[in-house]
C-alpha positions as CSV (number, residue, x, y, z in Angstrom):
1,M,-15.0,-13.0,-13.8
2,F,-13.4,-9.7,-12.8
3,L,-16.3,-7.6,-14.1
4,L,-18.8,-9.8,-12.3
5,Y,-16.9,-9.8,-9.0
6,Y,-16.8,-6.0,-9.1
7,F,-20.3,-5.6,-10.4
8,D,-20.9,-2.4,-8.3
9,K,-18.1,-0.8,-10.4
10,T,-19.1,-2.5,-13.6
11,S,-22.6,-1.2,-13.3
12,E,-21.3,2.3,-13.5
13,L,-19.9,1.6,-17.0
14,S,-21.9,1.9,-20.1
15,F,-22.4,-1.3,-22.2
16,I,-20.1,0.1,-24.9
17,T,-17.3,0.8,-22.4
18,V,-17.7,-2.8,-21.0
19,L,-17.4,-4.1,-24.6
20,K,-14.3,-2.0,-25.2
21,T,-12.6,-3.6,-22.2
22,F,-12.6,-6.8,-24.2
23,V,-11.8,-5.2,-27.6
24,Y,-8.8,-3.3,-26.2
25,G,-7.8,-5.9,-23.7
26,I,-7.5,-8.7,-26.3
27,Q,-4.2,-7.2,-27.4
28,L,-2.6,-8.3,-24.2
29,D,-4.5,-11.6,-24.2
30,F,-3.0,-12.3,-27.7
31,S,0.4,-11.3,-26.5
32,F,0.5,-13.6,-23.5
33,A,-1.1,-16.5,-25.4
34,A,1.7,-16.1,-28.0
35,Y,4.3,-16.5,-25.3
36,L,2.6,-19.6,-23.9
37,A,2.3,-21.1,-27.4
38,I,6.0,-21.2,-28.2
39,I,6.7,-24.5,-26.4
40,P,3.5,-26.3,-27.7
41,F,4.3,-25.2,-31.3
42,L,7.8,-26.6,-31.0
43,I,6.4,-29.8,-29.5
44,I,3.9,-30.2,-32.4
45,L,6.8,-29.7,-34.8
46,L,8.4,-32.8,-33.2
47,S,5.3,-34.8,-34.0
48,I,7.0,-35.5,-37.4
49,W,9.2,-37.9,-35.5
50,I,7.5,-38.6,-32.2
51,P,4.2,-40.5,-31.7
52,K,1.1,-38.4,-31.1
53,K,0.5,-40.1,-27.7
54,T,3.9,-39.0,-26.5
55,I,3.2,-35.5,-27.9
56,S,-0.1,-35.4,-25.9
57,Y,1.7,-36.3,-22.6
58,I,4.3,-33.6,-23.2
59,I,1.8,-30.9,-24.0
60,K,-0.4,-31.8,-21.0
61,G,2.6,-31.9,-18.7
62,Y,3.5,-28.4,-19.9
63,T,0.0,-27.0,-19.9
64,F,-1.7,-28.3,-16.7
65,P,0.8,-26.7,-14.3
66,I,0.5,-23.4,-16.2
67,L,-3.3,-23.6,-15.9
68,L,-3.0,-24.2,-12.1
69,V,-0.7,-21.2,-11.7
70,I,-2.8,-18.9,-14.0
71,N,-6.1,-19.8,-12.2
72,L,-4.4,-19.2,-8.8
73,F,-3.1,-15.9,-9.9
74,M,-6.5,-14.9,-11.3
75,L,-8.2,-15.5,-7.9
76,I,-5.4,-13.6,-6.1
77,D,-5.6,-10.8,-8.5
78,I,-9.4,-10.4,-8.1
79,S,-9.0,-10.5,-4.3
80,L,-6.2,-8.0,-4.1
81,Y,-7.7,-5.4,-6.4
82,K,-10.1,-4.1,-3.8
83,F,-7.2,-3.3,-1.5
84,W,-4.5,-2.3,-4.0
85,G,-6.5,-0.7,-6.8
86,V,-4.2,-2.3,-9.5
87,R,-4.0,-5.6,-11.3
88,I,-1.6,-8.1,-9.8
89,D,2.1,-7.3,-10.4
90,A,5.6,-8.1,-9.0
91,T,4.7,-6.2,-5.8
92,V,3.1,-9.3,-4.4
93,L,6.6,-11.0,-4.3
94,N,7.6,-8.5,-1.6
95,Y,5.4,-10.6,0.7
96,I,6.3,-14.1,-0.5
97,N,8.9,-14.6,2.2
98,T,6.3,-14.0,4.9
99,P,3.4,-16.3,3.8
100,K,1.8,-16.2,7.2
101,A,1.5,-12.4,7.0
102,M,0.1,-12.7,3.5
103,L,-2.6,-15.1,4.6
104,A,-3.3,-13.1,7.7
105,S,-5.5,-10.6,5.7
106,I,-8.1,-13.3,4.9
107,S,-10.3,-15.3,7.1
108,A,-10.3,-19.1,7.3
109,L,-13.6,-19.2,5.4
110,Q,-12.3,-17.0,2.6
111,L,-9.2,-19.2,2.4
112,I,-11.2,-22.4,2.2
113,T,-13.6,-20.9,-0.3
114,G,-10.7,-19.6,-2.4
115,I,-9.0,-23.0,-2.5
116,L,-12.2,-24.8,-3.5
117,A,-12.8,-22.2,-6.2
118,W,-9.2,-22.7,-7.4
119,I,-9.7,-26.5,-7.6
120,L,-13.0,-26.3,-9.3
121,L,-11.8,-23.7,-11.8
122,S,-8.7,-25.8,-12.6
123,L,-10.6,-29.0,-13.0
124,T,-13.0,-27.3,-15.4
125,T,-10.1,-25.8,-17.5
126,F,-8.3,-29.2,-17.5
127,Y,-11.4,-30.9,-18.8
128,C,-12.0,-28.3,-21.6
129,F,-8.3,-28.2,-22.6
130,N,-8.1,-32.0,-22.6
131,K,-11.1,-32.3,-24.8
132,V,-9.9,-29.8,-27.4
133,L,-6.3,-31.1,-27.4
134,N,-7.4,-34.8,-28.0
135,K,-9.6,-33.7,-30.9
136,T,-6.7,-31.6,-32.4
137,L,-4.0,-34.3,-31.9
138,S,-6.2,-36.9,-33.7
139,K,-5.4,-35.0,-36.9
140,L,-1.6,-35.3,-36.5
141,N,0.4,-37.6,-38.8
142,K,4.1,-38.5,-38.7
143,K,6.7,-37.9,-41.4
144,H,5.2,-34.9,-43.1
145,F,8.7,-33.4,-43.3
146,L,7.6,-30.7,-45.8
147,E,5.5,-29.2,-43.1
148,A,8.5,-28.4,-40.9
149,P,9.6,-25.2,-42.7
150,V,6.0,-23.9,-42.7
151,F,5.7,-24.6,-39.0
152,L,9.0,-22.9,-38.2
153,L,7.7,-19.9,-40.0
154,L,4.6,-20.0,-37.9
155,I,6.6,-20.2,-34.7
156,G,8.7,-17.2,-35.8
157,S,5.5,-15.3,-36.6
158,L,4.5,-15.5,-32.9
159,I,6.8,-12.5,-32.4
160,I,4.0,-10.3,-34.0
161,P,1.3,-10.9,-31.3
162,M,4.0,-11.0,-28.6
163,R,5.1,-7.4,-29.5
164,G,1.5,-6.4,-30.2
165,G,2.0,-5.8,-33.9
166,F,4.6,-4.1,-36.1
167,A,5.1,-0.9,-34.2
168,N,8.7,0.1,-33.1
169,I,7.6,0.0,-29.4
170,P,6.4,-3.3,-28.0
171,I,2.9,-3.5,-26.5
172,N,2.5,-2.4,-22.9
173,Q,-0.3,-1.6,-20.4
174,S,-0.9,1.8,-21.8
175,N,-2.0,0.3,-25.1
176,V,-5.2,-0.9,-23.5
177,Y,-5.9,2.2,-21.4
178,F,-8.7,3.6,-23.5
179,S,-11.0,5.3,-21.0
180,K,-11.1,8.1,-18.5
181,N,-12.5,5.6,-16.0
182,M,-9.5,3.8,-14.5
183,F,-11.6,0.8,-13.5
184,A,-12.4,0.2,-17.2
185,N,-8.7,0.5,-18.0
186,H,-7.7,-1.9,-15.3
187,T,-10.3,-4.4,-16.5
188,A,-8.8,-4.4,-19.9
189,V,-5.4,-5.3,-18.6
190,N,-4.6,-9.1,-18.8
191,F,-3.6,-9.9,-15.2
192,I,-1.1,-12.6,-15.9
193,W,0.6,-10.6,-18.7
194,N,0.8,-7.7,-16.3
195,F,2.5,-9.9,-13.6
196,A,4.9,-11.4,-16.1
197,N,5.8,-8.0,-17.5
198,T,6.6,-6.5,-14.1
199,I,8.7,-9.6,-13.2
200,S,10.7,-9.2,-16.4
201,Y,11.0,-5.4,-16.0
202,K,14.3,-4.4,-14.4
203,T,15.5,-0.9,-13.7
204,D,19.1,-2.0,-13.6
205,G,19.7,0.8,-11.1
206,K,18.1,3.3,-13.4
207,N,15.5,5.8,-12.3
208,P,12.2,5.1,-14.1
209,Y,10.7,8.4,-13.0
210,I,13.1,10.8,-14.8
211,H,11.3,14.0,-15.9
212,Y,14.0,16.7,-15.5
213,K,17.8,17.1,-15.2
214,S,18.8,16.4,-11.6
215,D,19.6,20.0,-10.6
216,I,16.3,21.2,-12.2
217,A,14.2,18.7,-10.2
218,K,15.9,19.7,-7.0
219,N,15.4,23.4,-7.7
220,I,11.7,22.8,-8.4
221,I,11.4,21.2,-4.9
222,N,13.5,23.7,-3.1
223,Q,11.7,26.7,-4.5
224,T,8.5,25.5,-2.8
225,K,9.9,23.7,0.2
226,S,12.3,26.5,1.4
227,K,9.2,28.5,2.4
228,L,7.9,25.7,4.6
229,L,10.8,24.7,6.9
230,T,10.2,27.2,9.7
231,A,7.1,28.1,11.7
232,S,6.2,29.8,15.0
233,T,5.7,26.9,17.3
234,D,6.4,28.5,20.7
235,S,2.8,28.3,21.7
236,I,2.2,24.7,20.9
237,L,3.8,23.2,24.0
238,N,4.0,24.4,27.6
239,T,7.2,22.5,28.4
240,K,10.5,22.2,26.5
241,K,11.0,18.5,26.9
242,P,7.6,16.7,27.2
243,N,7.2,12.9,27.2
244,V,6.0,11.9,23.8
245,I,3.7,8.9,22.9
246,I,2.9,8.1,19.3
247,L,-0.1,5.8,18.7
248,I,-0.1,4.4,15.2
249,W,-3.6,3.2,14.3
250,E,-3.9,0.4,11.8
251,S,-5.8,1.2,8.5
252,L,-7.9,4.1,9.8
253,S,-9.2,6.2,7.0
254,A,-10.5,9.8,7.4
255,K,-13.6,8.5,5.6
256,A,-14.5,6.7,8.9
257,V,-13.8,9.7,11.2
258,G,-16.8,12.0,11.9
259,V,-14.7,15.1,12.8
260,L,-13.1,14.8,9.4
261,D,-16.5,14.8,7.6
262,G,-16.5,11.0,7.5
263,E,-19.0,8.6,8.9
264,P,-20.2,9.9,12.3
265,N,-20.6,6.8,14.5
266,V,-17.4,4.7,13.8
267,T,-14.8,6.5,15.9
268,V,-16.9,8.2,18.6
269,N,-14.0,8.4,21.1
270,L,-11.5,9.9,18.6
271,N,-14.2,12.4,17.6
272,K,-14.5,13.5,21.2
273,L,-10.7,13.5,21.8
274,A,-10.1,15.6,18.7
275,R,-12.1,18.4,20.3
276,E,-9.9,18.2,23.4
277,G,-6.6,18.6,21.6
278,I,-5.3,19.7,18.2
279,L,-7.0,18.2,15.1
280,F,-5.2,18.2,11.8
281,T,-7.9,18.4,9.1
282,N,-5.7,17.9,6.0
283,F,-3.3,15.2,7.0
284,Y,-2.4,12.3,4.6
285,G,-0.6,9.0,4.5
286,N,2.4,8.9,2.1
287,G,1.7,5.3,1.1
288,D,-0.8,2.5,1.1
289,R,0.9,-0.1,3.4
290,T,2.2,-0.4,6.9
291,D,5.7,-1.1,5.7
292,K,5.6,2.2,3.8
293,G,3.8,4.2,6.5
294,V,6.2,3.3,9.4
295,P,9.3,4.7,7.6
296,A,7.3,7.8,6.5
297,I,6.5,8.4,10.2
298,L,9.7,7.5,11.9
299,S,12.2,8.4,9.1
300,G,10.3,11.2,7.3
301,Y,11.0,9.2,4.2
302,Y,8.9,9.0,1.0
303,P,7.8,5.5,0.1
304,Q,8.4,4.1,-3.4
305,P,5.6,3.1,-5.7
306,T,6.4,-0.6,-6.0
307,K,9.1,-1.1,-3.3
308,S,9.5,-0.9,0.4
309,I,12.8,0.4,1.8
310,M,12.0,-1.2,5.2
311,K,12.3,-4.6,3.5
312,I,15.8,-3.8,2.2
313,P,18.0,-3.7,5.3
314,Y,21.2,-2.4,3.6
315,K,19.2,0.6,2.4
316,A,17.0,1.0,5.5
317,R,20.0,1.2,7.9
318,K,21.0,4.5,6.1
319,L,17.7,6.2,7.0
320,P,17.5,8.8,9.7
321,M,15.4,7.7,12.6
322,L,13.2,9.7,14.9
323,T,14.1,7.4,17.8
324,K,17.8,8.1,17.3
325,E,17.4,11.8,17.5
326,M,15.1,11.5,20.5
327,K,17.8,9.6,22.3
328,N,20.2,12.3,21.4
329,L,17.8,14.7,23.1
330,G,17.9,12.6,26.2
331,Y,14.8,10.5,25.8
332,H,14.3,6.8,26.8
333,T,12.7,5.1,23.7
334,G,10.4,2.2,23.2
335,F,8.4,0.5,20.5
336,Y,5.4,-1.8,21.0
337,Y,3.6,-4.0,18.5
338,G,1.3,-6.9,19.3
339,G,2.2,-9.1,16.3
340,D,5.2,-10.6,14.5
341,S,7.9,-7.9,14.4
342,N,9.7,-9.8,11.6
343,F,6.9,-8.8,9.2
344,G,8.4,-6.8,6.4
345,N,11.8,-6.7,8.1
346,M,10.3,-4.4,10.7
347,I,12.5,-5.6,13.5
348,T,15.7,-5.0,11.5
349,Y,14.5,-1.5,10.7
350,L,13.7,-0.8,14.3
351,R,17.0,-2.1,15.6
352,N,18.7,0.5,13.4
353,G,16.9,3.1,15.5
354,K,18.7,2.1,18.7
355,I,15.4,1.7,20.5
356,D,15.9,1.0,24.2
357,K,12.9,-1.4,24.5
358,I,11.0,-3.3,21.9
359,V,7.9,-5.4,22.8
360,D,6.2,-7.6,20.2
361,G,3.8,-10.5,20.0
362,T,6.1,-12.9,21.6
363,E,5.4,-11.3,25.0
364,F,1.6,-11.9,24.7
365,N,-0.2,-15.1,25.4
366,R,-1.5,-16.9,22.3
367,E,-5.0,-17.0,23.7
368,D,-5.0,-13.2,23.6
369,W,-4.2,-13.3,19.8
370,N,-6.7,-13.2,17.0
371,S,-6.2,-16.0,14.5
372,K,-3.9,-14.1,12.2
373,W,-2.0,-11.0,13.3
374,G,-1.4,-10.8,17.0
375,A,-2.7,-9.6,20.4
376,H,-6.1,-7.9,20.4
377,D,-5.7,-4.1,20.7
378,H,-7.4,-3.9,24.1
379,I,-5.0,-6.4,25.5
380,F,-2.1,-4.8,23.8
381,L,-2.9,-1.3,24.9
382,D,-3.5,-2.4,28.5
383,R,0.1,-3.9,28.5
384,F,1.4,-0.7,27.0
385,M,-0.3,1.4,29.7
386,K,1.0,-1.0,32.4
387,D,4.6,-0.4,31.3
388,L,4.0,3.3,31.1
389,S,2.7,3.3,34.6
390,A,5.8,1.5,36.0
391,P,7.7,3.5,38.6
392,T,10.9,2.4,37.0
393,L,10.1,4.1,33.6
394,K,12.8,6.6,32.8
395,K,11.7,10.1,31.9
396,P,11.5,11.9,29.6
397,F,10.2,9.0,27.5
398,F,9.4,8.6,23.8
399,E,7.2,5.6,23.2
400,I,5.6,4.3,20.0
401,A,2.7,1.8,19.8
402,L,1.4,0.2,16.5
403,T,-2.0,-1.4,16.7
404,L,-3.2,-4.3,14.5
405,T,-6.7,-5.5,15.2
406,S,-8.3,-3.2,12.7
407,H,-6.5,-5.0,9.9
408,E,-8.2,-7.6,7.7
409,P,-9.8,-10.1,8.5
410,Y,-11.2,-7.9,11.3
411,E,-11.3,-10.5,14.1
412,F,-11.8,-9.3,17.7
413,P,-13.7,-10.3,20.8
414,G,-17.0,-8.6,21.8
415,E,-19.6,-6.7,19.8
416,Y,-19.4,-6.1,16.1
417,K,-21.0,-2.6,16.3
418,F,-22.0,-2.6,12.6
419,G,-22.4,-6.3,12.1
420,K,-20.6,-8.8,9.9
421,K,-22.8,-8.9,6.8
422,S,-20.3,-7.0,4.5
423,V,-16.6,-6.3,4.4
424,E,-17.4,-2.6,4.8
425,N,-19.3,-3.3,8.1
426,L,-16.6,-5.6,9.3
427,Y,-14.1,-2.7,8.7
428,R,-16.4,-0.2,10.5
429,S,-16.8,-2.7,13.4
430,A,-13.1,-3.3,13.7
431,Q,-12.3,0.4,13.7
432,A,-15.0,1.0,16.3
433,Y,-13.4,-1.7,18.5
434,T,-10.0,-0.1,18.3
435,D,-11.5,3.3,18.9
436,K,-13.0,2.0,22.1
437,A,-9.6,0.5,23.2
438,I,-7.8,3.8,22.4
439,G,-10.5,5.8,24.3
440,K,-9.9,3.6,27.4
441,F,-6.1,4.1,27.0
442,I,-6.4,7.9,26.9
443,N,-8.7,7.8,29.9
444,D,-6.2,5.8,31.8
445,A,-3.4,8.1,30.7
446,K,-5.2,11.1,32.1
447,K,-4.9,9.5,35.6
448,Q,-1.2,9.1,35.3
449,P,1.2,11.5,37.1
450,W,3.1,12.1,33.8
451,W,-0.1,13.3,31.9
452,D,0.6,17.0,32.5
453,D,4.0,16.7,30.9
454,T,3.1,14.5,28.0
455,L,2.2,14.9,24.3
456,I,0.2,12.1,22.7
457,I,0.0,11.9,18.9
458,I,-2.6,9.6,17.4
459,L,-2.4,9.0,13.6
460,S,-3.0,6.2,11.1
461,D,-0.3,4.1,9.4
462,H,-2.1,4.5,6.0
463,G,-5.5,5.2,4.5
464,H,-7.8,2.5,3.2
465,P,-10.2,1.8,0.3
466,L,-13.0,1.3,2.8
467,P,-15.5,2.8,3.4
468,K,-15.9,3.0,-0.4
469,H,-15.6,6.4,-2.0
470,K,-16.8,7.7,-5.3
471,G,-14.3,8.6,-8.0
472,Y,-10.8,7.4,-8.8
473,F,-9.6,4.6,-6.5
474,N,-6.2,6.3,-5.7
475,S,-7.7,9.8,-5.3
476,P,-6.7,11.8,-2.2
477,K,-9.8,10.4,-0.4
478,R,-8.1,7.1,-0.1
479,F,-4.9,8.6,1.5
480,K,-6.5,11.1,3.9
481,I,-6.0,10.0,7.5
482,P,-6.6,11.5,11.0
483,M,-4.0,13.0,13.2
484,V,-4.8,14.3,16.7
485,W,-2.4,15.8,19.3
486,L,-3.4,15.4,23.0
487,G,-2.0,15.7,26.4
488,G,-1.2,18.1,29.3
489,A,1.9,19.3,27.5
490,L,-0.2,21.2,24.9
491,N,-0.4,24.9,25.5
492,K,-3.4,25.2,23.2
493,T,-6.3,22.8,22.9
494,G,-9.6,22.6,21.1
495,I,-8.1,23.9,17.8
496,T,-7.7,22.7,14.3
497,I,-4.8,22.9,11.9
498,D,-5.9,23.1,8.3
499,N,-2.4,23.1,6.7
500,F,-1.8,20.3,4.2
501,S,0.7,17.9,5.6
502,A,1.6,14.2,5.7
503,Q,3.4,11.5,7.7
504,S,6.7,12.4,6.2
505,D,6.4,15.8,7.9
506,L,5.9,14.5,11.4
507,A,9.6,13.7,12.3
508,Y,10.8,17.1,11.0
509,T,8.1,19.0,12.9
510,L,8.5,17.2,16.2
511,I,12.3,17.5,16.3
512,D,12.0,21.1,15.2
513,I,9.7,21.8,18.1
514,L,12.0,20.0,20.6
515,E,15.0,22.0,19.2
516,G,16.8,19.0,17.8
517,K,18.3,18.6,14.3
518,P,15.4,18.3,11.9
519,K,17.3,18.8,8.6
520,Q,18.3,15.2,8.6
521,F,14.7,14.4,7.7
522,Q,15.3,15.8,4.2
523,F,11.8,15.2,2.8
524,G,9.9,16.7,5.7
525,K,8.7,20.2,6.4
526,N,7.1,22.0,9.4
527,I,3.4,21.1,9.6
528,F,2.7,24.4,11.5
529,N,4.0,26.6,8.7
530,T,0.9,28.5,7.4
531,S,2.2,29.2,3.9
532,E,-0.2,28.8,1.0
533,S,2.5,26.6,-0.5
534,Q,2.0,23.7,1.9
535,Y,1.6,20.5,-0.1
536,V,1.2,16.7,0.3
537,H,2.9,14.1,-1.9
538,Y,1.7,10.4,-1.8
539,V,2.5,7.4,-3.9
540,F,0.6,4.3,-5.0
541,N,1.5,1.4,-7.2
542,N,2.8,3.1,-10.4
543,G,1.6,6.6,-9.6
544,F,1.6,9.6,-7.3
545,G,-0.7,12.3,-6.1
546,T,0.4,15.9,-5.2
547,I,-2.2,18.1,-3.5
548,S,-2.4,21.5,-1.9
549,K,-5.0,24.0,-0.7
550,N,-5.3,25.2,-4.3
551,G,-5.3,22.1,-6.4
552,T,-4.9,18.4,-7.0
553,F,-2.7,16.5,-9.5
554,V,-2.7,12.7,-9.7
555,Y,-0.5,10.9,-12.2
556,D,-0.5,7.4,-13.5
557,Y,2.8,6.0,-14.7
558,V,1.3,3.1,-16.6
559,S,-0.5,5.3,-19.1
560,N,1.9,8.2,-18.5
561,K,-1.1,10.5,-18.1
562,P,-2.6,12.6,-15.3
563,V,-5.9,11.0,-14.0
564,I,-7.0,14.0,-11.8
565,Q,-6.3,17.7,-12.5
566,E,-8.3,20.0,-10.4
567,G,-7.9,23.7,-9.4
568,N,-4.5,25.3,-9.8
569,Y,-2.8,22.0,-10.6
570,Q,0.0,23.2,-12.9
571,P,2.6,23.9,-10.1
572,L,1.7,20.5,-8.6
573,D,2.4,18.8,-11.9
574,S,6.1,19.8,-12.0
575,L,6.4,19.5,-8.2
576,G,5.0,16.0,-8.0
577,K,7.2,14.7,-10.9
578,A,10.3,16.3,-9.4
579,I,9.6,14.7,-6.0
580,S,9.0,11.3,-7.6
581,Q,12.2,11.6,-9.5
582,N,14.3,12.9,-6.6
583,A,12.9,10.5,-4.0
584,Y,13.5,7.4,-6.1
585,Q,17.0,8.5,-7.0
586,D,17.7,8.9,-3.2
587,F,16.3,5.3,-2.8
588,L,18.7,4.0,-5.5
589,D,21.7,5.8,-4.1
590,K,21.3,4.4,-0.6
């Protein structure tokens, strides 16, 4: 089913490679089957004393719920893979306490279709299992006591497939990674084994990304980073204390932005605006979700591969916050979001930033919402502009707005510029809609009396798998995003900055320019530093990528192997591993 659903990717594999996904993958199939079989084996053993009809009821009572769960998880796994690029694992539990937010990414039609598929699949497997079980149980006879020792031995022997054989190390995902093509490797992974394995895996407060002694890891980072903390930024602004607006654009990938060599007709307004301000041509998201992107932007904090610090309040409250430092510099602060601010514990994280004014979806009429996430972006940005135009607004101000309409399931009023016939065209149409809304917002901003003293920063909260790109799913192409600086406070316009930088560098850079205290943003560096050593570090589920002007190094922690090594990647190998180790240790220590 997985191979058929992703037939476009499957068609890129040779017949032998497809065959190998079954040959290698059967190891994990056997392993999980052995775990499931323990209880039925024990129940069959009891048939020496218990009637076969009772045995049948017990086994069915055990098996039918398991079939329901496995079929459900199979469909969830298939659906999530196109967004996450990994088979289902414990990460999905991060969103279990916000079911509305989980369901918001799919349309009503997709939900109904999925439920029907789940029911049909479950009924089919119930029927097949029932038929086989009844035939098997017909052979059972009571009081064959001599069979008990043999059956106990068989039960004990299940440990062999569970562990994947007789090797000292139990089987794991890397045992089925046989190809240089990561899609082939992911296909070989048994999804439910993978989920159960990540559930059972506990770090117990230990760092799973240890590569070096602590002082050596820090030294590797500092040798590179120490060259990147300062830059000549006197000419960037024409005022010492400008108003600052940050527009965080939901899910916009550089692949959809014409001025970044992406598709030319999706973000026509952003393409135009980029030529009016400063365009950052090598800018990246540090993570793959909003709850990872927001702390990267506002706290300069590296996200973790399978966790979100924003969802852990006792850790998140120890983070530095851009809003706090801006308040220390005399700024009035505000945060605007058109949806549910409880999503991912966002509101708790924001409250720690001592923000003066927070506006969320509760302040918008329900008729102005899409069916899932919140207020349509054009409604949301009009409200944002209305508040910015109020004569009572204190200056200088630091205001943040996070859009949402360009998130799945891509529902919005008006024209779908690229139609609705494919998920890619839905994505393009939604981005074009938000682009239009942001274009209007900037046009309105230019008419405001504060425009000449204002810096506006537009950037994405994370990259996206769409539009589809060739090559490895978690290659840098997925994480590259736009960033544009605009406004009358800029001293230079119509220029590009080609330095490699990421969301985690923004807080450091902005506070450095405004002569605050940037060192609290310990993972950041100055974007405007022109050193050849500039680098970007991003993370994905069980892996990381570290890139620079001179090379690319992408590492997968499941197989414990690099998946991309290009150019002068050797320094990035040690740097990426050191950052992964150091960042996760900081997360554990908070």
